[in-house]
Residue frames as qw, qx, qy, qz and C-alpha x, y, z in Angstrom:
[[0.039, -0.173, -0.785, -0.594, 21.43, 34.99, 4.80],
 [0.273, 0.321, 0.472, -0.774, 18.05, 36.74, 4.87],
 [0.002, 0.334, 0.795, 0.507, 14.80, 35.94, 3.06],
 [0.298, -0.056, 0.123, -0.945, 11.95, 38.47, 3.15],
 [0.217, 0.220, 0.921, -0.238, 8.81, 36.76, 4.45],
 [0.476, 0.526, 0.158, -0.687, 6.62, 38.64, 1.97],
 [0.024, 0.251, -0.827, -0.503, 7.51, 36.11, -0.75],
 [0.687, 0.155, -0.045, -0.708, 4.64, 34.72, -2.83],
 [0.665, 0.234, -0.679, -0.206, 5.80, 31.24, -3.86],
 [0.778, -0.474, 0.220, -0.349, 4.67, 28.70, -1.22],
 [0.974, 0.108, -0.106, 0.167, 7.26, 26.22, -2.51],
 [0.273, 0.741, -0.419, 0.448, 10.15, 28.47, -1.50],
 [0.848, -0.427, -0.247, 0.194, 12.25, 26.85, 1.20],
 [0.025, -0.950, 0.262, -0.166, 14.48, 29.49, 2.87],
 [0.680, -0.535, 0.494, 0.091, 16.66, 26.88, 4.55],
 [0.812, 0.184, 0.459, 0.310, 17.36, 24.96, 1.34],
 [0.404, 0.880, 0.065, 0.240, 17.86, 28.22, -0.56],
 [0.309, -0.874, 0.375, -0.027, 20.54, 29.12, 1.99],
 [0.767, -0.257, 0.550, 0.209, 22.27, 25.76, 1.54],
 [0.701, 0.552, 0.344, 0.294, 22.17, 26.21, -2.24],
 [0.113, 0.984, -0.080, 0.113, 23.55, 29.76, -1.96],
 [0.552, -0.694, 0.433, 0.163, 26.64, 28.49, -0.17],
 [0.762, 0.067, 0.531, 0.363, 27.62, 26.64, -3.35],
 [0.411, 0.908, 0.066, 0.044, 27.76, 29.80, -5.44],
 [0.770, 0.274, -0.150, 0.556, 31.40, 30.25, -6.57],
 [0.076, 0.688, -0.177, 0.700, 31.61, 33.72, -5.02],
 [0.641, -0.598, 0.204, -0.437, 30.56, 32.28, -1.64],
 [0.991, -0.061, -0.111, 0.043, 31.99, 28.78, -1.81],
 [0.627, 0.470, -0.347, 0.515, 35.60, 29.96, -2.00],
 [0.159, -0.610, 0.393, -0.669, 35.24, 31.57, 1.44],
 [0.799, -0.342, 0.226, -0.440, 33.77, 28.47, 3.07],
 [0.901, 0.236, -0.361, 0.037, 35.85, 25.65, 1.64],
 [0.536, 0.273, -0.606, 0.521, 38.07, 24.03, 4.22],
 [0.271, -0.380, 0.382, -0.798, 35.99, 25.39, 7.09],
 [0.232, -0.206, -0.938, 0.157, 33.86, 23.56, 9.61],
 [0.424, -0.542, -0.282, -0.668, 30.24, 24.23, 10.51],
 [0.277, 0.041, -0.767, 0.577, 30.13, 24.51, 14.29],
 [0.154, 0.361, 0.606, -0.692, 26.74, 26.08, 15.01],
 [0.038, -0.370, -0.684, -0.628, 23.33, 26.69, 13.48],
 [0.041, 0.481, 0.588, -0.649, 20.48, 29.03, 14.28],
 [0.054, 0.436, 0.560, 0.702, 17.66, 31.04, 12.78],
 [0.013, -0.539, -0.549, 0.639, 15.34, 33.86, 13.73],
 [0.245, 0.767, 0.490, 0.335, 12.84, 36.23, 12.18],
 [0.309, -0.055, -0.094, 0.945, 14.03, 39.83, 11.89],
 [0.072, 0.809, 0.541, -0.221, 11.45, 42.46, 12.83],
 [0.412, 0.032, 0.288, 0.864, 12.31, 44.87, 10.03],
 [0.051, 0.833, 0.541, 0.105, 9.27, 47.13, 10.34],
 [0.443, 0.167, -0.068, 0.878, 11.58, 49.85, 11.59],
 [0.008, -0.007, 0.194, -0.981, 10.46, 53.42, 12.17],
 [0.493, -0.185, -0.338, -0.780, 6.87, 52.86, 11.05],
 [0.746, -0.249, -0.591, -0.178, 6.32, 49.85, 13.30],
 [0.239, 0.176, -0.656, 0.694, 7.71, 51.05, 16.64],
 [0.431, -0.611, -0.642, -0.170, 5.02, 50.41, 19.29],
 [0.390, -0.836, 0.098, -0.373, 4.30, 52.21, 22.54],
 [0.531, 0.431, -0.635, 0.359, 7.50, 51.68, 24.50],
 [0.014, -0.238, 0.695, -0.679, 6.38, 51.89, 28.12],
 [0.647, -0.433, -0.499, -0.381, 3.85, 50.24, 30.39],
 [0.551, -0.710, 0.244, -0.365, 3.45, 50.04, 34.18],
 [0.794, -0.443, 0.416, 0.022, 6.47, 48.25, 35.56],
 [0.735, -0.028, 0.529, 0.423, 8.36, 47.79, 32.32],
 [0.268, 0.771, -0.219, -0.534, 9.56, 48.99, 28.94],
 [0.892, 0.366, 0.232, 0.130, 10.38, 47.65, 25.48],
 [0.149, -0.810, 0.439, 0.358, 14.03, 47.95, 24.46],
 [0.269, -0.359, 0.805, 0.388, 16.25, 46.73, 21.62],
 [0.168, 0.002, -0.814, -0.556, 14.87, 44.32, 19.04],
 [0.031, 0.454, 0.841, -0.293, 11.82, 43.76, 21.22],
 [0.177, 0.717, 0.261, -0.622, 10.73, 47.26, 20.21],
 [0.683, 0.596, 0.373, 0.198, 11.89, 46.88, 16.60],
 [0.095, -0.916, 0.201, 0.334, 14.94, 49.16, 16.57],
 [0.722, -0.029, 0.529, 0.446, 16.69, 47.10, 13.88],
 [0.206, 0.669, -0.306, -0.645, 18.15, 49.08, 10.99],
 [0.857, 0.303, 0.401, -0.113, 16.84, 47.01, 8.09],
 [0.560, 0.792, -0.244, -0.007, 19.32, 48.41, 5.57],
 [0.050, 0.671, -0.711, 0.203, 22.36, 47.54, 7.67],
 [0.852, -0.199, -0.470, -0.116, 20.68, 44.43, 9.11],
 [0.444, 0.133, -0.562, 0.685, 22.15, 45.67, 12.35],
 [0.435, -0.727, -0.284, -0.449, 20.52, 46.51, 15.65],
 [0.712, -0.293, -0.437, 0.465, 23.06, 45.97, 18.42],
 [0.276, 0.121, -0.147, 0.942, 24.03, 49.65, 18.51],
 [0.375, -0.417, -0.203, -0.802, 20.42, 50.86, 18.68],
 [0.752, -0.422, -0.503, -0.064, 19.60, 48.17, 21.26],
 [0.579, -0.145, -0.401, 0.695, 22.44, 49.34, 23.50],
 [0.016, 0.221, -0.031, 0.975, 21.37, 52.96, 23.22],
 [0.561, -0.459, -0.367, -0.583, 17.74, 52.14, 24.01],
 [0.745, -0.360, -0.512, 0.231, 18.87, 50.23, 27.10],
 [0.394, -0.001, -0.278, 0.876, 20.93, 53.21, 28.26],
 [0.219, -0.299, -0.107, -0.923, 18.04, 55.64, 27.81],
 [0.686, -0.438, -0.495, -0.304, 15.60, 53.25, 29.48],
 [0.650, -0.244, -0.500, 0.518, 17.95, 52.98, 32.46],
 [0.142, 0.130, -0.146, 0.970, 18.13, 56.78, 32.74],
 [0.454, -0.367, -0.276, -0.763, 14.34, 57.10, 32.68],
 [0.755, -0.373, -0.538, -0.039, 13.81, 54.28, 35.17],
 [0.520, -0.083, -0.446, 0.724, 16.40, 55.69, 37.56],
 [0.090, -0.245, 0.045, -0.964, 14.65, 59.06, 37.60],
 [0.640, -0.390, -0.371, -0.548, 11.32, 57.45, 38.38],
 [0.786, -0.284, -0.521, 0.174, 12.67, 55.21, 41.12],
 [0.486, -0.156, -0.348, 0.786, 14.59, 58.01, 42.84],
 [0.089, -0.632, -0.288, -0.714, 11.88, 60.66, 42.53],
 [0.583, -0.707, 0.065, -0.395, 11.09, 60.21, 46.21],
 [0.359, 0.490, -0.737, 0.295, 14.39, 59.18, 47.89],
 [0.406, -0.305, 0.638, -0.579, 12.68, 58.25, 51.13],
 [0.864, 0.121, 0.242, -0.425, 10.63, 55.59, 49.36],
 [0.591, 0.522, -0.606, -0.110, 13.49, 53.89, 47.50],
 [0.940, -0.189, -0.280, 0.047, 14.55, 50.42, 48.58],
 [0.599, 0.254, -0.370, 0.663, 18.02, 51.77, 49.38],
 [0.103, -0.473, 0.225, -0.846, 16.57, 54.57, 51.49],
 [0.721, -0.377, 0.063, -0.578, 13.87, 52.64, 53.33],
 [0.151, -0.398, 0.893, -0.149, 15.70, 49.33, 53.51],
 [0.395, 0.224, 0.880, -0.142, 12.63, 47.42, 52.36],
 [0.041, -0.238, -0.663, -0.709, 10.16, 47.17, 49.48],
 [0.357, 0.128, 0.345, -0.859, 6.96, 49.09, 50.07],
 [0.224, 0.250, 0.934, 0.119, 4.14, 46.59, 49.41],
 [0.257, 0.742, 0.499, -0.367, 1.67, 49.43, 48.87],
 [0.039, 0.619, -0.355, -0.699, 3.71, 51.06, 46.12],
 [0.796, 0.473, 0.339, -0.166, 2.20, 50.28, 42.73],
 [0.696, 0.142, 0.405, 0.576, 4.00, 49.75, 39.43],
 [0.032, 0.792, -0.031, -0.609, 5.31, 52.96, 37.90],
 [0.723, 0.571, 0.314, 0.228, 5.79, 53.90, 34.24],
 [0.441, -0.447, 0.234, 0.742, 9.01, 55.43, 32.95],
 [0.487, 0.781, 0.385, -0.058, 7.21, 57.60, 30.41],
 [0.010, -0.882, 0.297, 0.365, 10.28, 59.77, 29.80],
 [0.566, -0.195, 0.716, 0.359, 11.98, 56.84, 28.08],
 [0.541, 0.596, 0.566, 0.176, 9.74, 57.25, 25.05],
 [0.171, 0.983, 0.028, -0.061, 10.54, 60.96, 24.66],
 [0.390, -0.683, 0.530, 0.316, 14.25, 60.28, 25.17],
 [0.613, 0.091, 0.708, 0.339, 14.17, 57.75, 22.35],
 [0.428, 0.797, 0.417, 0.090, 12.25, 60.07, 20.03],
 [0.050, 0.983, -0.165, -0.064, 14.89, 62.78, 20.46],
 [0.626, -0.487, 0.536, 0.289, 17.85, 60.39, 20.14],
 [0.168, 0.530, -0.645, -0.524, 19.99, 59.51, 17.14],
 [0.320, 0.085, 0.943, 0.023, 18.28, 56.10, 17.07],
 [0.436, 0.670, 0.531, -0.282, 15.03, 57.57, 15.76],
 [0.219, 0.793, -0.276, -0.497, 16.94, 59.81, 13.37],
 [0.106, -0.358, 0.867, 0.329, 18.80, 56.82, 11.94],
 [0.339, 0.297, 0.892, -0.035, 15.66, 54.72, 11.57],
 [0.370, 0.748, 0.293, -0.466, 13.71, 57.58, 10.00],
 [0.104, 0.638, -0.524, -0.555, 16.29, 57.94, 7.22],
 [0.115, 0.167, -0.924, -0.323, 15.68, 54.36, 6.07],
 [0.480, 0.148, 0.605, -0.618, 12.00, 54.10, 7.02],
 [0.732, 0.459, 0.040, -0.502, 10.79, 53.36, 3.46],
 [0.163, 0.539, -0.784, -0.261, 13.59, 51.10, 2.24],
 [0.291, -0.013, 0.949, -0.123, 12.16, 47.79, 3.38],
 [0.544, 0.533, 0.494, -0.419, 8.74, 48.53, 1.91],
 [0.356, 0.682, -0.371, -0.520, 10.33, 49.45, -1.43],
 [0.054, -0.286, 0.935, 0.204, 11.39, 45.84, -1.96],
 [0.529, 0.358, 0.694, -0.333, 7.72, 44.89, -2.22],
 [0.533, 0.710, -0.110, -0.446, 7.99, 46.29, -5.76],
 [0.924, 0.338, -0.092, 0.151, 10.77, 43.81, -6.54],
 [0.780, -0.311, 0.023, 0.543, 14.53, 43.43, -6.08],
 [0.465, 0.290, 0.192, 0.814, 15.74, 46.03, -8.59],
 [0.153, -0.772, -0.223, -0.575, 13.21, 48.76, -7.64],
 [0.693, -0.700, -0.157, 0.074, 13.99, 48.11, -3.98],
 [0.724, -0.159, 0.054, 0.669, 17.74, 48.49, -4.55],
 [0.262, 0.505, 0.222, 0.792, 17.27, 51.69, -6.55],
 [0.364, -0.810, -0.221, -0.404, 14.97, 53.25, -3.98],
 [0.768, -0.567, -0.114, 0.277, 17.22, 52.24, -1.08],
 [0.617, 0.087, 0.086, 0.777, 20.19, 53.83, -2.82],
 [0.020, 0.634, 0.212, 0.743, 18.27, 57.08, -3.32],
 [0.570, -0.753, -0.247, -0.215, 16.90, 57.05, 0.24],
 [0.790, -0.470, -0.071, 0.388, 20.24, 56.42, 1.94],
 [0.579, -0.060, 0.169, 0.795, 22.43, 58.72, -0.18],
 [0.074, 0.359, 0.307, 0.879, 20.15, 61.47, -1.50],
 [0.445, -0.653, -0.379, -0.481, 16.81, 61.71, 0.34],
 [0.321, 0.161, -0.678, 0.641, 18.31, 60.72, 3.71],
 [0.134, -0.443, -0.791, 0.400, 14.88, 60.55, 5.29],
 [0.084, 0.329, 0.092, -0.936, 13.60, 63.84, 3.88],
 [0.157, -0.214, -0.745, -0.612, 11.11, 62.35, 1.42],
 [0.365, -0.068, 0.292, -0.881, 7.62, 63.66, 2.30],
 [0.785, -0.016, -0.333, -0.523, 5.84, 60.33, 1.75],
 [0.509, -0.324, 0.751, -0.270, 5.36, 56.99, 3.42],
 [0.504, 0.167, -0.764, -0.367, 5.44, 53.63, 1.68],
 [0.653, -0.256, 0.406, -0.586, 2.71, 51.86, 3.59],
 [0.290, 0.114, -0.943, -0.115, 2.41, 48.12, 4.09],
 [0.588, -0.141, 0.239, -0.759, -1.17, 47.18, 4.88],
 [0.913, 0.068, -0.294, -0.275, -1.07, 43.48, 3.99],
 [0.631, -0.575, 0.518, -0.055, 0.50, 41.00, 6.45],
 [0.103, 0.498, -0.816, -0.273, 3.16, 38.64, 5.13],
 [0.405, 0.080, 0.895, -0.172, 0.88, 35.70, 5.87],
 [0.562, 0.627, 0.415, -0.346, -1.58, 37.00, 3.27],
 [0.261, 0.753, -0.411, -0.443, 1.05, 37.52, 0.57],
 [0.341, -0.172, 0.906, 0.184, 1.54, 33.81, -0.06],
 [0.564, 0.277, -0.328, -0.706, -0.08, 32.84, -3.36],
 [0.922, 0.012, 0.256, -0.290, -1.90, 29.54, -4.04],
 [0.542, -0.346, 0.702, 0.308, 0.34, 26.63, -4.97],
 [0.664, 0.520, 0.530, 0.086, -1.52, 26.29, -8.27],
 [0.295, 0.953, -0.045, -0.058, 0.21, 29.47, -9.48],
 [0.072, -0.787, 0.612, 0.032, 3.71, 28.11, -8.90],
 [0.865, 0.217, -0.452, -0.012, 5.87, 25.10, -9.63],
 [0.822, -0.555, 0.057, 0.118, 7.62, 23.09, -6.97],
 [0.167, 0.864, -0.472, 0.047, 11.29, 24.02, -6.56],
 [0.970, -0.004, -0.164, 0.179, 13.89, 21.26, -6.89],
 [0.206, -0.891, 0.398, -0.070, 16.82, 22.03, -4.58],
 [0.609, 0.431, -0.655, 0.119, 20.15, 20.20, -4.84],
 [0.856, -0.417, -0.299, 0.066, 20.97, 17.60, -2.22],
 [0.299, -0.893, 0.332, -0.052, 23.39, 18.72, 0.52],
 [0.703, 0.470, -0.511, 0.155, 26.96, 17.50, 0.20],
 [0.832, -0.483, -0.223, 0.158, 27.70, 17.26, 3.93],
 [0.633, -0.021, -0.077, 0.770, 30.63, 19.65, 3.62],
 [0.034, 0.112, 0.031, 0.993, 29.25, 23.08, 2.71],
 [0.576, -0.208, -0.161, -0.774, 25.56, 22.24, 2.83],
 [0.011, -0.052, 0.936, -0.348, 23.74, 20.03, 5.30],
 [0.345, -0.478, -0.731, -0.343, 20.34, 18.45, 5.80],
 [0.332, -0.684, -0.032, -0.649, 18.06, 20.23, 8.22],
 [0.836, -0.524, -0.133, -0.090, 18.18, 17.76, 11.11],
 [0.779, 0.054, -0.194, 0.593, 21.99, 17.65, 11.06],
 [0.175, 0.458, -0.105, 0.865, 22.12, 21.41, 11.41],
 [0.559, -0.647, -0.177, -0.488, 19.31, 21.45, 13.95],
 [0.856, -0.345, -0.274, 0.270, 21.46, 19.36, 16.28],
 [0.523, 0.193, -0.150, 0.817, 24.08, 22.13, 16.09],
 [0.201, -0.656, -0.112, -0.719, 21.57, 24.62, 17.48],
 [0.185, 0.069, -0.779, 0.595, 21.49, 22.82, 20.83],
 [0.511, -0.281, -0.080, -0.809, 17.73, 23.27, 21.02],
 [0.285, -0.099, -0.926, 0.229, 16.02, 21.34, 23.78],
 [0.522, -0.344, 0.024, -0.780, 12.58, 21.19, 25.42],
 [0.355, -0.128, 0.842, -0.386, 11.33, 18.92, 28.18],
 [0.173, -0.052, -0.867, -0.465, 9.51, 16.09, 26.46],
 [0.150, -0.474, -0.858, 0.132, 6.57, 15.96, 28.86],
 [0.047, 0.408, 0.242, -0.879, 5.61, 19.65, 28.72],
 [0.497, 0.692, 0.492, -0.179, 2.55, 20.84, 26.76],
 [0.547, 0.346, 0.360, 0.672, 3.45, 22.02, 23.25],
 [0.122, -0.565, -0.164, 0.799, 4.07, 25.76, 23.25],
 [0.167, 0.160, -0.506, -0.831, 2.94, 25.94, 19.60],
 [0.303, 0.355, 0.826, -0.314, -0.81, 25.55, 19.45],
 [0.028, 0.390, 0.641, 0.661, -3.50, 25.83, 16.81],
 [0.202, -0.055, 0.239, -0.948, -5.78, 28.73, 17.70],
 [0.311, 0.358, 0.803, -0.361, -9.28, 27.91, 18.86],
 [0.515, 0.689, 0.267, -0.434, -11.65, 27.96, 15.90],
 [0.343, 0.723, -0.491, -0.343, -8.80, 27.41, 13.40],
 [0.659, -0.248, 0.710, -0.019, -8.58, 23.62, 13.75],
 [0.778, 0.453, 0.434, 0.037, -9.57, 23.01, 10.11],
 [0.235, 0.919, -0.211, -0.238, -7.19, 25.59, 8.63],
 [0.334, -0.541, 0.719, 0.280, -4.04, 23.42, 8.45],
 [0.472, 0.128, 0.844, 0.219, -5.64, 20.72, 6.29],
 [0.395, 0.718, 0.573, -0.018, -8.39, 22.64, 4.50],
 [0.193, 0.976, -0.014, -0.105, -6.46, 25.84, 3.77],
 [0.236, -0.773, 0.541, 0.233, -2.73, 25.56, 4.31],
 [0.487, -0.167, 0.819, 0.253, -2.21, 22.10, 2.82],
 [0.537, 0.540, 0.646, 0.047, -5.01, 22.12, 0.26],
 [0.320, 0.934, 0.157, -0.025, -4.50, 25.63, -1.10],
 [0.051, 0.920, -0.389, 0.009, -0.86, 26.46, -0.35],
 [0.834, 0.266, -0.466, 0.127, 0.73, 22.96, -0.29],
 [0.780, -0.576, -0.164, 0.180, 1.63, 23.32, 3.39],
 [0.405, 0.760, -0.252, 0.442, 4.28, 26.07, 3.27],
 [0.516, -0.751, 0.325, -0.251, 4.98, 25.70, 7.02],
 [0.965, -0.078, 0.177, 0.178, 6.80, 22.47, 6.13],
 [0.696, 0.445, 0.052, 0.561, 9.29, 24.61, 4.20],
 [0.074, 0.815, -0.118, 0.562, 9.55, 28.01, 5.88],
 [0.709, -0.684, 0.135, -0.103, 10.17, 26.59, 9.36],
 [0.369, 0.700, -0.594, 0.147, 13.96, 26.36, 9.85],
 [0.270, -0.400, 0.798, -0.362, 13.64, 23.60, 12.44],
 [0.376, -0.030, -0.877, -0.298, 11.29, 21.06, 10.87],
 [0.267, 0.028, 0.645, -0.715, 8.58, 21.70, 13.44],
 [0.652, 0.335, 0.249, -0.633, 5.63, 21.31, 11.09],
 [0.074, 0.179, -0.885, -0.424, 4.80, 18.34, 8.90],
 [0.747, 0.062, 0.013, -0.662, 1.73, 16.49, 7.61],
 [0.471, -0.182, 0.862, -0.041, 1.20, 12.76, 8.06],
 [0.067, 0.070, 0.876, 0.473, -0.22, 10.27, 5.55],
 [0.018, 0.641, 0.765, -0.054, -3.75, 11.24, 6.61],
 [0.167, 0.611, 0.205, 0.746, -3.10, 14.93, 5.83],
 [0.516, -0.812, -0.271, 0.007, -3.14, 15.81, 9.52],
 [0.163, 0.834, -0.332, 0.410, -0.81, 18.43, 10.93],
 [0.841, -0.310, -0.288, 0.337, 1.99, 17.19, 13.19],
 [0.027, -0.927, 0.200, -0.316, 3.72, 19.77, 15.42],
 [0.829, -0.044, -0.336, 0.446, 7.21, 18.77, 16.56],
 [0.200, -0.955, -0.008, -0.218, 7.44, 21.54, 19.16],
 [0.774, -0.523, 0.169, 0.314, 10.60, 20.02, 20.66],
 [0.692, 0.263, 0.257, 0.621, 12.52, 21.06, 17.51],
 [0.097, 0.948, 0.241, 0.183, 11.61, 24.75, 17.81],
 [0.587, 0.033, -0.136, 0.798, 14.45, 27.31, 17.77],
 [0.123, -0.756, -0.416, 0.489, 12.08, 30.15, 18.72],
 [0.313, 0.052, 0.367, 0.874, 12.54, 32.05, 15.45],
 [0.256, 0.532, 0.441, -0.676, 8.86, 33.18, 15.43],
 [0.076, 0.141, -0.628, -0.762, 8.56, 32.75, 11.65],
 [0.105, -0.396, -0.894, -0.183, 5.34, 30.76, 12.01],
 [0.045, -0.633, -0.492, 0.596, 3.88, 33.67, 13.95],
 [0.086, 0.560, -0.195, -0.800, 4.36, 35.79, 10.83],
 [0.232, 0.302, -0.687, -0.619, 4.04, 33.59, 7.73],
 [0.212, 0.169, 0.955, -0.120, 1.53, 30.91, 8.72],
 [0.181, -0.327, -0.609, -0.700, -1.57, 30.89, 6.44],
 [0.477, -0.665, -0.409, -0.405, -4.45, 32.59, 8.27],
 [0.009, 0.535, -0.560, 0.633, -1.99, 32.98, 11.19],
 [0.799, -0.332, -0.360, -0.349, -3.49, 29.87, 12.76],
 [0.715, -0.058, -0.543, 0.437, -0.65, 29.23, 15.24],
 [0.396, -0.880, 0.028, -0.260, -0.65, 30.67, 18.76],
 [0.607, 0.350, -0.510, 0.499, 2.96, 30.96, 19.97],
 [0.615, -0.765, -0.060, -0.184, 3.14, 30.62, 23.73],
 [0.017, -0.752, 0.614, -0.241, 6.09, 30.66, 26.12],
 [0.820, 0.010, -0.572, 0.026, 7.63, 27.21, 26.73],
 [0.759, -0.621, -0.137, 0.140, 8.85, 26.04, 30.10],
 [0.185, -0.924, 0.314, 0.112, 11.92, 27.78, 31.49],
 [0.368, -0.553, 0.675, 0.320, 15.30, 27.09, 29.85],
 [0.705, 0.335, 0.613, 0.120, 13.68, 25.45, 26.82],
 [0.431, 0.884, -0.007, -0.180, 14.83, 26.48, 23.37],
 [0.751, 0.538, -0.234, 0.304, 18.06, 26.82, 21.40],
 [0.698, -0.632, 0.046, 0.332, 21.36, 26.66, 23.26],
 [0.546, 0.768, -0.085, 0.324, 23.40, 29.12, 21.23],
 [0.707, -0.573, 0.038, 0.412, 26.98, 29.39, 22.44],
 [0.505, -0.180, 0.358, 0.765, 28.90, 30.80, 19.46],
 [0.191, 0.591, 0.546, 0.562, 26.30, 33.02, 17.81]]
């Protein structure tokens, strides 16, 4: 179940919308009699062809979903991730074996004077691979949905079956998703049905199924950026009714009776949604202590 983070209504709750969706007759008949055994969530980087960054740097490279090789139309990226890993390995091998006498296998030891090298060929290998060709064909589909559901479906159908990447234009997206949220005054609060405990579940019940865990005494890895301390109360809560309370799939963010932001970082499933949708992008997402996070076993 996927919700585009460019939505305007701050009262939209993706988690509760998902629970409600499961009760649709066309979906419910496939779930009845089953058992929920795991729960998880993550943000999909669907920028695709237009958003691929520089792939190499001294001592490393970006591969798979880290580089944004997800095919947004198929909502599939495992095949492109595998291919990028194969091409990265080829490029790295060439660099490391350029001078056989200096390899660890040849010299029997690591040369402390050897600096980090860059596998620059990886980028050119990717650009000439079928991965870039596949992503280029659907490069405008995601942006087309900014016009609405029906226009997005029509354009995606034309792009995938007729244009096939040959259209001579680019549908640009110059506004971040965090800025597309509209003030709460323009919308009405959404009343979602209560979960039944069979097909739909409350958030904390499902969160326990994610296996997420963080050491309780570590500093919170989710921090309000310096200079943005007033944004949660004065902007997010006052203007947008605190949408982080609803878009977070782990109940990390809430406001207390004094309208102060409370960050329950121990609940985090590392989906990175707050990095994208937070009003004014006031959260700085840092790396938690090792082994902290969701414990997915069946996903």
